[in-house]
C-alpha positions as a Markdown table, in Angstrom:
| # | Residue | x | y | z |
|---|---|---|---|---|
| 1 | Unk | 1.9 | 11.5 | 16.7 |
| 2 | Unk | 3.3 | 8.2 | 18.0 |
| 3 | Unk | 6.5 | 6.8 | 16.5 |
| 4 | Unk | 8.4 | 3.5 | 16.7 |
| 5 | Unk | 12.1 | 3.1 | 15.9 |
| 6 | Unk | 13.5 | 0.2 | 14.0 |
| 7 | Unk | 17.2 | -0.1 | 13.0 |
| 8 | Unk | 17.7 | 3.6 | 13.6 |
| 9 | Unk | 14.6 | 4.6 | 11.5 |
| 10 | Unk | 11.8 | 6.4 | 13.3 |
| 11 | Unk | 8.4 | 5.4 | 11.8 |
| 12 | Unk | 5.3 | 7.5 | 12.3 |
| 13 | Unk | 2.1 | 5.6 | 12.9 |
| 14 | Unk | -1.5 | 6.3 | 13.9 |
| 15 | Unk | -4.0 | 4.1 | 15.7 |
| 16 | Unk | -7.7 | 5.1 | 15.3 |
| 17 | Unk | -11.1 | 3.5 | 15.5 |
| 18 | Unk | -12.7 | 0.9 | 17.7 |
| 19 | Unk | -10.1 | -0.3 | 20.3 |
| 20 | Unk | -11.9 | -3.6 | 20.7 |
| 21 | Unk | -12.5 | -4.2 | 17.0 |
| 22 | Unk | -10.4 | -6.4 | 14.7 |
| 23 | Unk | -7.0 | -4.6 | 13.9 |
| 24 | Unk | -6.4 | -3.6 | 10.3 |
| 25 | Unk | -2.9 | -2.5 | 9.2 |
| 26 | Unk | -2.9 | -0.2 | 6.2 |
| 27 | Unk | 0.3 | 0.1 | 4.1 |
| 28 | Unk | 0.5 | 3.0 | 1.6 |
| 29 | Unk | 1.8 | 3.2 | -1.9 |
| 30 | Unk | 4.9 | 4.8 | -3.3 |
| 31 | Unk | 4.7 | 8.6 | -3.1 |
| 32 | Unk | 1.9 | 8.8 | -0.5 |
| 33 | Unk | 1.5 | 8.9 | 3.2 |
| 34 | Unk | -0.8 | 7.2 | 5.7 |
| 35 | Unk | -3.4 | 9.9 | 4.7 |
| 36 | Unk | -3.9 | 7.8 | 1.6 |
| 37 | Unk | -6.4 | 5.8 | 3.8 |
| 38 | Unk | -8.5 | 8.8 | 5.0 |
| 39 | Unk | -11.5 | 7.5 | 2.9 |
| 40 | Unk | -11.4 | 4.3 | 4.9 |
| 41 | Unk | -10.9 | 5.9 | 8.3 |
| 42 | Unk | -14.4 | 7.2 | 8.7 |
| 43 | Unk | -16.1 | 4.2 | 7.2 |
| 44 | Unk | -14.3 | 1.5 | 9.2 |
| 45 | Unk | -13.6 | 3.3 | 12.5 |
| 46 | Unk | -16.8 | 2.1 | 14.2 |
| 47 | Unk | -16.0 | -1.5 | 13.7 |
| 48 | Unk | -12.2 | -1.8 | 13.3 |
| 49 | Unk | -9.0 | -0.8 | 15.0 |
| 50 | Unk | -7.2 | 1.1 | 12.2 |
| 51 | Unk | -3.4 | 1.2 | 12.2 |
| 52 | Unk | -1.8 | 3.4 | 9.6 |
| 53 | Unk | 1.9 | 4.4 | 9.1 |
| 54 | Unk | 4.2 | 6.3 | 6.9 |
| 55 | Unk | 6.5 | 4.0 | 5.0 |
| 56 | Unk | 10.2 | 4.8 | 5.6 |
| 57 | Unk | 11.3 | 7.6 | 3.3 |
| 58 | Unk | 7.8 | 9.1 | 3.3 |
| 59 | Unk | 5.7 | 11.6 | 5.2 |
| 60 | Unk | 6.7 | 12.0 | 8.8 |
| 61 | Unk | 8.8 | 8.9 | 9.0 |
| 62 | Unk | 12.6 | 9.1 | 8.7 |
| 63 | Unk | 14.5 | 9.0 | 5.4 |
| 64 | Unk | 17.5 | 6.7 | 6.1 |
| 65 | Unk | 20.0 | 6.1 | 3.3 |
| 66 | Unk | 18.9 | 3.6 | 0.7 |
| 67 | Unk | 18.4 | 1.5 | -1.2 |
| 68 | Unk | 15.6 | -0.2 | 0.8 |
| 69 | Unk | 14.4 | -3.8 | 0.3 |
| 70 | Unk | 11.0 | -5.3 | 0.6 |
| 71 | Unk | 12.2 | -7.3 | 3.6 |
| 72 | Unk | 13.2 | -4.0 | 5.3 |
| 73 | Unk | 9.7 | -2.6 | 4.6 |
| 74 | Unk | 8.1 | -5.8 | 5.8 |
| 75 | Unk | 10.0 | -5.7 | 9.1 |
| 76 | Unk | 9.0 | -2.1 | 9.5 |
| 77 | Unk | 5.4 | -3.2 | 9.3 |
| 78 | Unk | 6.0 | -5.8 | 12.0 |
| 79 | Unk | 7.6 | -3.1 | 14.2 |
| 80 | Unk | 4.5 | -1.0 | 13.8 |
| 81 | Unk | 2.3 | -3.9 | 14.8 |
| 82 | Unk | 4.5 | -4.5 | 17.8 |
| 83 | Unk | 4.3 | -0.8 | 18.8 |
| 84 | Unk | 0.5 | -0.9 | 18.6 |
| 85 | Unk | 0.4 | -4.1 | 20.7 |
| 86 | Unk | -1.2 | -6.1 | 17.9 |
| 87 | Unk | -0.3 | -9.8 | 17.6 |
| 88 | Unk | -1.9 | -10.3 | 14.2 |
| 89 | Unk | -3.9 | -8.1 | 11.9 |
| 90 | Unk | -5.9 | -7.9 | 8.7 |
| 91 | Unk | -3.3 | -6.3 | 6.4 |
| 92 | Unk | -4.3 | -4.1 | 3.5 |
| 93 | Unk | -1.7 | -2.6 | 1.2 |
| 94 | Unk | -1.9 | -0.7 | -2.1 |
| 95 | Unk | 0.8 | -1.0 | -4.8 |
| 96 | Unk | 4.1 | -0.9 | -2.8 |
| 97 | Unk | 2.0 | -1.5 | 0.3 |
| 98 | Unk | 0.6 | -4.6 | -1.4 |
| 99 | Unk | 4.1 | -6.0 | -2.0 |
| 100 | Unk | 4.7 | -5.4 | 1.7 |
| 101 | Unk | 1.5 | -7.3 | 2.6 |
| 102 | Unk | 2.6 | -10.2 | 0.4 |
| 103 | Unk | 6.0 | -10.3 | 2.0 |
| 104 | Unk | 4.3 | -10.5 | 5.4 |
| 105 | Unk | 2.0 | -13.2 | 4.2 |
| 106 | Unk | 5.0 | -15.3 | 3.0 |
| 107 | Unk | 7.6 | -14.6 | 5.7 |
| 108 | Unk | 5.5 | -13.6 | 8.8 |
| 109 | Unk | 2.3 | -15.5 | 8.4 |
| 110 | Unk | 1.8 | -15.5 | 12.2 |
| 111 | Unk | 1.1 | -11.7 | 12.0 |
| 112 | Unk | -1.4 | -11.8 | 9.1 |
| 113 | Unk | -5.0 | -12.7 | 9.7 |
| 114 | Unk | -5.9 | -11.8 | 6.1 |
| 115 | Unk | -4.4 | -9.9 | 3.3 |
| 116 | Unk | -6.1 | -7.4 | 1.0 |
| 117 | Unk | -3.9 | -6.7 | -2.0 |
| 118 | Unk | -4.9 | -3.5 | -3.8 |
| 119 | Unk | -3.7 | -2.2 | -7.1 |
| 120 | Unk | -0.6 | -4.3 | -6.9 |
| 121 | Unk | 1.4 | -7.2 | -8.4 |
| 122 | Unk | 3.9 | -9.8 | -7.2 |
| 123 | Unk | 6.3 | -8.1 | -9.7 |
| 124 | Unk | 5.6 | -4.5 | -10.5 |
| 125 | Unk | 7.1 | -3.1 | -13.7 |
| 126 | Unk | 10.7 | -4.1 | -14.7 |
| 127 | Unk | 14.2 | -3.2 | -13.7 |
| 128 | Unk | 14.8 | -0.7 | -16.5 |
| 129 | Unk | 11.7 | 1.3 | -15.6 |
| 130 | Unk | 12.6 | 1.6 | -12.0 |
| 131 | Unk | 16.2 | 2.5 | -12.8 |
| 132 | Unk | 15.0 | 5.3 | -15.1 |
| 133 | Unk | 12.6 | 6.5 | -12.3 |
| 134 | Unk | 15.4 | 6.6 | -9.8 |
| 135 | Unk | 17.6 | 8.7 | -12.1 |
| 136 | Unk | 14.7 | 11.1 | -12.8 |
| 137 | Unk | 13.9 | 11.8 | -9.2 |
| 138 | Unk | 17.6 | 12.1 | -8.3 |
| 139 | Unk | 18.2 | 14.7 | -11.0 |
| 140 | Unk | 14.8 | 16.5 | -11.2 |
| 141 | Unk | 13.0 | 15.8 | -8.0 |
| 142 | Unk | 9.8 | 13.9 | -7.3 |
| 143 | Unk | 7.7 | 16.9 | -8.4 |
| 144 | Unk | 8.8 | 16.2 | -12.0 |
| 145 | Unk | 6.8 | 13.0 | -11.9 |
| 146 | Unk | 3.6 | 14.4 | -10.4 |
| 147 | Unk | 1.7 | 15.5 | -13.5 |
| 148 | Unk | 2.2 | 12.2 | -15.3 |
| 149 | Unk | 1.5 | 10.2 | -12.2 |
| 150 | Unk | -2.0 | 11.7 | -11.7 |
| 151 | Unk | -2.8 | 10.3 | -15.1 |
| 152 | Unk | -1.9 | 6.8 | -13.9 |
| 153 | Unk | -3.4 | 7.2 | -10.4 |
| 154 | Unk | -6.8 | 8.4 | -11.4 |
| 155 | Unk | -9.1 | 7.9 | -14.3 |
| 156 | Unk | -9.8 | 10.8 | -16.7 |
| 157 | Unk | -13.4 | 11.0 | -15.5 |
| 158 | Unk | -12.4 | 11.3 | -11.8 |
| 159 | Unk | -9.7 | 13.9 | -12.6 |
| 160 | Unk | -12.3 | 16.0 | -14.4 |
| 161 | Unk | -14.9 | 15.7 | -11.6 |
| 162 | Unk | -12.7 | 15.8 | -8.5 |
| 163 | Unk | -9.8 | 18.2 | -9.3 |
| 164 | Unk | -9.6 | 19.2 | -5.6 |
| 165 | Unk | -8.9 | 15.6 | -4.6 |
| 166 | Unk | -6.4 | 15.0 | -7.3 |
| 167 | Unk | -4.6 | 18.2 | -6.2 |
| 168 | Unk | -4.2 | 16.7 | -2.7 |
| 169 | Unk | -2.4 | 13.7 | -4.1 |
| 170 | Unk | -0.4 | 15.7 | -6.6 |
| 171 | Unk | 1.0 | 17.7 | -3.6 |
| 172 | Unk | 1.5 | 14.6 | -1.5 |
| 173 | Unk | 3.6 | 13.0 | -4.2 |
| 174 | Unk | 5.5 | 16.2 | -4.9 |
| 175 | Unk | 6.4 | 16.6 | -1.2 |
| 176 | Unk | 7.8 | 13.1 | -0.9 |
| 177 | Unk | 11.6 | 13.2 | -0.2 |
| 178 | Unk | 13.5 | 12.3 | -3.4 |
| 179 | Unk | 15.9 | 10.1 | -1.5 |
| 180 | Unk | 13.1 | 8.2 | 0.2 |
| 181 | Unk | 11.2 | 7.8 | -3.0 |
| 182 | Unk | 14.3 | 6.6 | -4.9 |
| 183 | Unk | 15.1 | 4.1 | -2.1 |
| 184 | Unk | 11.6 | 2.7 | -2.2 |
| 185 | Unk | 11.8 | 2.5 | -6.0 |
| 186 | Unk | 14.8 | 0.2 | -5.5 |
| 187 | Unk | 12.8 | -2.0 | -3.2 |
| 188 | Unk | 10.1 | -2.4 | -5.9 |
| 189 | Unk | 12.8 | -2.9 | -8.6 |
| 190 | Unk | 14.3 | -5.8 | -6.7 |
| 191 | Unk | 11.1 | -7.4 | -5.4 |
| 192 | Unk | 9.9 | -10.4 | -7.3 |
| 193 | Unk | 7.4 | -12.5 | -5.2 |
| 194 | Unk | 5.8 | -14.4 | -8.1 |
| 195 | Unk | 6.9 | -17.8 | -6.9 |
| 196 | Unk | 6.8 | -17.0 | -3.2 |
| 197 | Unk | 3.2 | -15.9 | -3.0 |
| 198 | Unk | 2.0 | -19.5 | -3.4 |
| 199 | Unk | 3.1 | -19.9 | 0.2 |
| 200 | Unk | 0.5 | -17.3 | 1.5 |
| 201 | Unk | -1.9 | -19.3 | 3.6 |
| 202 | Unk | -4.0 | -16.4 | 4.9 |
| 203 | Unk | -7.3 | -15.5 | 3.1 |
| 204 | Unk | -6.6 | -12.9 | 0.4 |
| 205 | Unk | -8.8 | -10.4 | -1.3 |
| 206 | Unk | -7.3 | -8.9 | -4.5 |
| 207 | Unk | -8.8 | -5.7 | -5.7 |
| 208 | Unk | -7.8 | -4.2 | -9.1 |
| 209 | Unk | -8.9 | -1.2 | -11.1 |
| 210 | Unk | -10.4 | -1.7 | -14.6 |
| 211 | Unk | -8.5 | 1.4 | -15.8 |
| 212 | Unk | -5.2 | 0.9 | -13.9 |
| 213 | Unk | -2.2 | 1.1 | -16.3 |
| 214 | Unk | 0.3 | 0.4 | -13.4 |
| 215 | Unk | -1.0 | -2.9 | -12.2 |
| 216 | Unk | -3.8 | -3.9 | -14.6 |
| 217 | Unk | -6.4 | -6.6 | -13.9 |
| 218 | Unk | -4.1 | -9.2 | -15.5 |
| 219 | Unk | -1.7 | -8.8 | -12.6 |
| 220 | Unk | -4.6 | -9.4 | -10.2 |
| 221 | Unk | -5.6 | -12.6 | -12.0 |
| 222 | Unk | -2.0 | -13.8 | -11.9 |
| 223 | Unk | -1.8 | -13.3 | -8.1 |
| 224 | Unk | -5.2 | -15.1 | -7.8 |
| 225 | Unk | -3.9 | -18.1 | -9.7 |
| 226 | Unk | -0.9 | -18.4 | -7.3 |
| 227 | Unk | -2.4 | -17.6 | -3.9 |
| 228 | Unk | -4.4 | -20.6 | -2.7 |
| 229 | Unk | -7.2 | -18.9 | -0.7 |
| 230 | Unk | -7.8 | -15.8 | -2.7 |
| 231 | Unk | -10.5 | -14.0 | -4.6 |
| 232 | Unk | -10.5 | -11.1 | -7.1 |
| 233 | Unk | -12.8 | -8.0 | -7.4 |
| 234 | Unk | -12.5 | -5.3 | -10.0 |
| 235 | Unk | -13.6 | -1.7 | -9.6 |
| 236 | Unk | -14.3 | 1.0 | -12.1 |
| 237 | Unk | -11.2 | 3.0 | -11.3 |
| 238 | Unk | -7.5 | 3.5 | -12.0 |
| 239 | Unk | -4.6 | 2.9 | -9.6 |
| 240 | Unk | -5.6 | 4.7 | -6.4 |
| 241 | Unk | -9.0 | 3.0 | -6.4 |
| 242 | Unk | -9.6 | 3.3 | -2.6 |
| 243 | Unk | -9.9 | 7.1 | -3.2 |
| 244 | Unk | -11.6 | 7.0 | -6.6 |
| 245 | Unk | -14.3 | 4.4 | -5.5 |
| 246 | Unk | -14.3 | 4.7 | -1.7 |
| 247 | Unk | -17.8 | 3.4 | -1.1 |
| 248 | Unk | -17.3 | 0.2 | -3.2 |
| 249 | Unk | -13.9 | -0.3 | -1.8 |
| 250 | Unk | -15.0 | 0.1 | 1.8 |
| 251 | Unk | -17.8 | -2.3 | 1.3 |
| 252 | Unk | -15.5 | -5.0 | -0.2 |
| 253 | Unk | -13.0 | -4.6 | 2.6 |
| 254 | Unk | -15.4 | -4.5 | 5.5 |
| 255 | Unk | -17.3 | -7.5 | 4.2 |
| 256 | Unk | -14.1 | -9.4 | 3.7 |
| 257 | Unk | -12.8 | -8.6 | 7.2 |
| 258 | Unk | -16.2 | -9.5 | 8.8 |
| 259 | Unk | -16.1 | -12.9 | 7.0 |
| 260 | Unk | -12.7 | -13.7 | 8.6 |
| 261 | Unk | -13.9 | -12.9 | 12.1 |
| 262 | Unk | -11.7 | -11.3 | 14.8 |
């Protein structure tokens, strides 16, 4: 399990797939690990070099004291690219990972070949919501969120038909360190990229779920209106749509990467 250290924080990352293929950096959502992208690993490994990592405060990465900022998370992503020896990559992020991808597109455009923004928004939620979430995990732990979160992450039909998959993500969220989760909540609370994303020059694919209560299609359309070279696709899914609709998601992502070239 390779790691890279940045500012005293050890970040776990994984590099898989085709070593000569176009590099794709995946950034996970709040309360998940790099295993979030397992449905993409098999489908894209033959053609792409896949780089995944655990966001600080999550998984096998360190949990330094918070709060964190979106700049901190963005610079972590740059450190992972450096450790993997990658100059620039196709960056794909979901929710919090999507905010990280947007930050990279704005502030480190030299490292971004394209951006795929999944189930995300330039401003997610509001300050009060994130303050309440922070208090809840600090007092009751992340596990107290898990049951309700599954209702946001996956559609009712998927929860009914794939309880084993939902159980994996319920456990993944429940095992997230409370301090790391809260510190990342603060990063989302303070991140407002609505005006900044107009400066993203890389091609952008925006993917939203028709049934996502967290970042609904209206958020995707708002990003599309601001990011010059962007397109929107909707899938029949809720928030964690790369897991709920892996075949459709993988087709969209692989086609988009192929269009951009190496």
